C-alpha positions as CSV (number, residue, x, y, z in Angstrom):
1,X,6.9,172.0,-32.8
2,X,8.3,172.0,-36.4
3,X,11.0,174.5,-35.7
4,X,12.3,172.7,-32.7
5,X,12.4,169.5,-34.5
6,X,14.2,171.1,-37.5
7,X,16.6,173.1,-35.4
8,X,17.7,170.1,-33.2
9,X,19.6,168.3,-36.1
10,X,21.2,171.5,-37.2
11,X,22.3,172.3,-33.5
12,X,23.7,168.7,-33.3
13,X,25.9,169.2,-36.5
14,X,26.9,172.6,-35.4
15,X,28.4,171.0,-32.3
16,X,29.8,167.9,-34.2
17,X,33.2,169.5,-35.2
18,X,34.0,171.2,-31.7
19,X,33.0,167.9,-30.2
20,X,35.5,166.0,-32.5
21,X,38.2,168.4,-32.0
22,X,38.0,168.1,-28.2
23,X,38.1,164.2,-28.6
24,X,41.0,164.6,-30.7
25,X,42.8,166.6,-28.0
26,X,41.8,164.4,-25.0
27,X,44.7,162.3,-25.0
28,X,47.4,165.1,-25.0
29,X,45.4,167.2,-22.4
30,X,45.0,164.2,-20.2
31,X,48.8,163.4,-20.6
32,X,49.7,167.1,-19.7
33,X,47.5,166.8,-16.6
34,X,49.1,163.7,-15.4
35,X,52.5,165.5,-15.9
36,X,51.4,168.4,-14.0
37,X,50.2,166.2,-11.0
38,X,53.6,164.4,-11.4
39,X,55.4,167.8,-11.0
40,X,53.3,168.9,-8.4
41,X,53.5,165.7,-6.3
42,X,57.1,165.3,-6.5
43,X,57.2,162.0,-8.1
44,X,60.3,160.0,-8.4
45,X,62.7,161.5,-10.8
46,X,63.6,159.3,-13.6
47,X,65.7,159.5,-16.9
48,X,62.3,160.2,-18.7
49,X,61.1,163.1,-16.6
50,X,64.5,164.5,-15.2
51,X,64.5,167.4,-17.9
52,X,61.0,168.4,-16.6
53,X,61.9,168.6,-13.1
54,X,65.0,170.5,-13.8
55,X,63.0,173.5,-15.3
56,X,59.2,172.8,-14.3
57,X,58.0,176.4,-15.2
58,X,58.2,176.2,-18.9
59,X,56.7,172.7,-18.9
60,X,53.7,174.0,-16.8
61,X,53.2,177.0,-18.9
62,X,53.4,174.7,-22.1
63,X,50.7,172.2,-20.8
64,X,48.3,174.7,-19.5
65,X,48.6,177.1,-22.6
66,X,48.1,174.1,-25.0
67,X,45.1,172.8,-22.9
68,X,43.3,176.1,-22.9
69,X,44.1,176.6,-26.5
70,X,42.9,173.3,-27.7
71,X,39.5,173.6,-25.7
72,X,38.7,177.2,-26.5
73,X,40.0,176.9,-30.1
74,X,37.4,173.8,-30.6
75,X,34.5,176.0,-29.2
76,X,35.2,178.4,-32.0
77,X,34.2,176.1,-34.8
78,X,30.6,176.2,-33.6
79,X,29.4,179.0,-36.0
80,X,25.7,179.0,-34.2
81,X,27.2,179.5,-30.8
82,X,29.5,182.3,-32.2
83,X,26.5,184.0,-33.7
84,X,24.3,183.7,-30.4
85,X,27.1,184.6,-28.1
86,X,29.3,187.2,-30.0
87,X,30.7,188.9,-26.9
88,X,31.8,185.4,-25.5
89,X,33.7,184.8,-28.9
90,X,35.7,188.0,-28.3
91,X,36.2,187.3,-24.7
92,X,37.5,183.9,-25.3
93,X,39.8,185.3,-28.1
94,X,41.6,187.3,-25.3
95,X,42.5,184.0,-23.5
96,X,42.9,181.9,-26.7
97,X,45.4,183.8,-28.4
98,X,47.7,184.4,-25.3
99,X,47.4,180.7,-24.5
100,X,48.5,179.9,-28.0
101,X,51.5,181.9,-27.8
102,X,52.6,180.8,-24.4
103,X,52.2,177.2,-25.7
104,X,54.2,177.9,-28.8
105,X,57.1,179.9,-27.0
106,X,57.5,177.4,-24.1
107,X,57.6,174.8,-26.6
108,X,60.4,176.3,-28.4
109,X,62.2,177.2,-25.4
110,X,62.2,173.6,-24.2
111,X,63.1,172.2,-27.5
112,X,66.1,174.7,-27.6
113,X,67.2,174.1,-23.9
114,X,66.4,170.6,-23.1
115,X,68.6,167.6,-24.1
116,X,67.1,165.3,-26.6
117,X,65.1,162.5,-24.9
118,X,66.0,159.1,-25.8
119,X,63.9,158.2,-28.9
120,X,64.1,161.7,-30.3
121,X,66.5,162.9,-33.0
122,X,67.8,165.9,-34.8
123,X,65.1,165.4,-37.4
124,X,62.3,165.6,-35.0
125,X,64.0,168.5,-33.2
126,X,64.2,170.5,-36.4
127,X,60.3,169.7,-37.1
128,X,59.6,170.8,-33.6
129,X,61.4,174.1,-34.1
130,X,59.8,174.5,-37.6
131,X,56.3,173.9,-36.9
132,X,56.6,175.6,-33.3
133,X,57.6,178.7,-35.3
134,X,55.0,178.3,-37.8
135,X,52.3,178.2,-35.1
136,X,53.7,181.4,-33.2
137,X,54.2,183.2,-36.4
138,X,50.4,182.3,-37.5
139,X,48.9,183.7,-34.3
140,X,51.0,187.0,-34.3
141,X,49.8,187.5,-38.0
142,X,46.3,186.7,-36.8
143,X,46.4,189.4,-34.1
144,X,47.9,191.7,-36.6
145,X,45.0,191.1,-39.1
146,X,42.6,191.7,-36.2
147,X,44.2,195.0,-35.4
148,X,43.7,196.0,-39.0
149,X,39.9,194.7,-38.7
150,X,40.7,192.2,-41.4
151,X,38.6,189.4,-40.1
152,X,38.8,187.1,-43.0
153,X,42.7,187.0,-42.7
154,X,42.3,187.0,-38.9
155,X,40.3,183.8,-39.0
156,X,42.7,182.0,-41.5
157,X,45.7,182.7,-39.6
158,X,44.0,181.5,-36.3
159,X,43.0,178.4,-38.2
160,X,46.4,177.9,-39.1
161,X,48.0,178.4,-35.6
162,X,45.1,176.1,-34.1
163,X,45.8,173.1,-36.7
164,X,49.6,173.2,-35.8
165,X,48.7,173.5,-32.2
166,X,46.3,170.4,-32.3
167,X,49.1,168.4,-34.0
168,X,49.7,166.4,-30.8
169,X,46.1,165.1,-31.0
170,X,46.8,163.9,-34.7
171,X,50.1,162.5,-33.7
172,X,48.3,159.9,-31.3
173,X,46.5,158.7,-34.5
174,X,49.5,158.5,-36.6
175,X,51.3,156.4,-33.8
176,X,48.6,153.9,-32.9
177,X,48.5,152.2,-36.1
178,X,52.5,151.9,-36.1
179,X,52.9,150.6,-32.5
180,X,50.1,148.1,-33.1
181,X,51.6,146.6,-36.3
182,X,55.4,147.2,-36.2
183,X,56.1,148.2,-32.3
184,X,57.8,151.3,-30.9
185,X,59.1,153.5,-33.8
186,X,62.7,154.4,-33.9
187,X,64.2,158.0,-34.5
188,X,63.5,158.2,-38.1
189,X,60.1,156.6,-37.9
190,X,59.0,158.7,-35.1
191,X,60.1,162.0,-36.8
192,X,58.2,160.8,-39.7
193,X,55.0,160.1,-37.6
194,X,55.2,163.2,-35.6
195,X,55.9,165.3,-38.9
196,X,52.7,163.5,-40.6
197,X,50.5,164.6,-37.7
198,X,51.5,168.3,-38.3
199,X,51.2,168.1,-41.9
200,X,47.8,166.4,-42.0
201,X,46.3,169.3,-39.8
202,X,47.8,171.9,-41.9
203,X,46.7,170.3,-45.3
204,X,43.0,170.1,-43.6
205,X,43.3,173.7,-42.6
206,X,44.4,174.9,-46.2
207,X,41.5,172.8,-47.7
208,X,38.9,174.3,-45.4
209,X,40.3,178.0,-46.3
210,X,40.3,176.9,-50.1
211,X,36.9,175.8,-49.8
212,X,35.8,178.8,-47.9
213,X,37.3,181.1,-50.6
214,X,35.8,179.2,-53.5
215,X,32.3,178.9,-52.0
216,X,32.2,182.5,-50.6
217,X,29.2,184.6,-52.1
218,X,30.2,186.9,-55.0
219,X,30.4,190.7,-54.1
220,X,27.3,192.8,-54.7
221,X,28.9,194.5,-57.6
222,X,29.3,191.4,-59.3
223,X,25.9,190.8,-59.8
224,X,25.2,194.2,-61.3
225,X,24.7,194.0,-65.1
226,X,24.7,196.8,-67.4
227,X,21.6,196.8,-69.7
228,X,22.3,195.8,-73.3
229,X,22.3,198.3,-76.1
230,X,19.5,197.8,-78.6
231,X,20.9,195.8,-81.8
232,X,19.9,198.5,-84.2
233,X,21.7,201.1,-82.0
234,X,25.0,198.8,-82.1
235,X,24.8,198.4,-85.8
236,X,24.2,202.0,-86.6
237,X,27.1,202.8,-84.4
238,X,29.5,200.4,-86.0
239,X,28.5,201.7,-89.5
240,X,29.1,205.2,-88.3
241,X,32.6,204.3,-87.1
242,X,31.9,204.1,-83.6
243,X,33.6,201.5,-81.5
């Protein structure tokens, strides 16, 4: 009875971060699902969605890849679940990494090929290319680290890639106060708010990695101490000229 009562709060805390990340990604995932329904149902083509109907495949790949990446990535933050289901963690990784790569590459392709929609500008286009390339690079470096069995660097690079990929969720939070207080942002403000979402996520990821490195247990050899020589021996050695 005691073990169950003490394990329940711990289990709840273990799922707090994954649940929070899924909540953060709920709006962009829902918006992506709506876009897929719109494309599949053949909705009316407007100035806002014409670029998506002109090339629906990369749009669909981006939405599906980003959605799978957001959900599976959130589950990786449950340390207890990873310990209990190590095979699931590895199996999910085989879907997580490709989905993130698909999301990043399709996003870069759309940014490079699509005309800038109204409200976007060159500054936002540069930010999307910059962070999209950073996300893709992080995931590829994570794969390289895994192949080298460097699991610490693998986890660090995957965390960075996930932080960038989840930027769409944080961008909702950066936009809402502005829209409520000021109204729809212009090109400059929109670039600033979008960039803030990515920067916040990357900063949190780096803080987590720094905290892990500073709280990591010391290696076993660091705890070994050589026995001190007796005081008389040290004095005798110094008198005889020994160092």
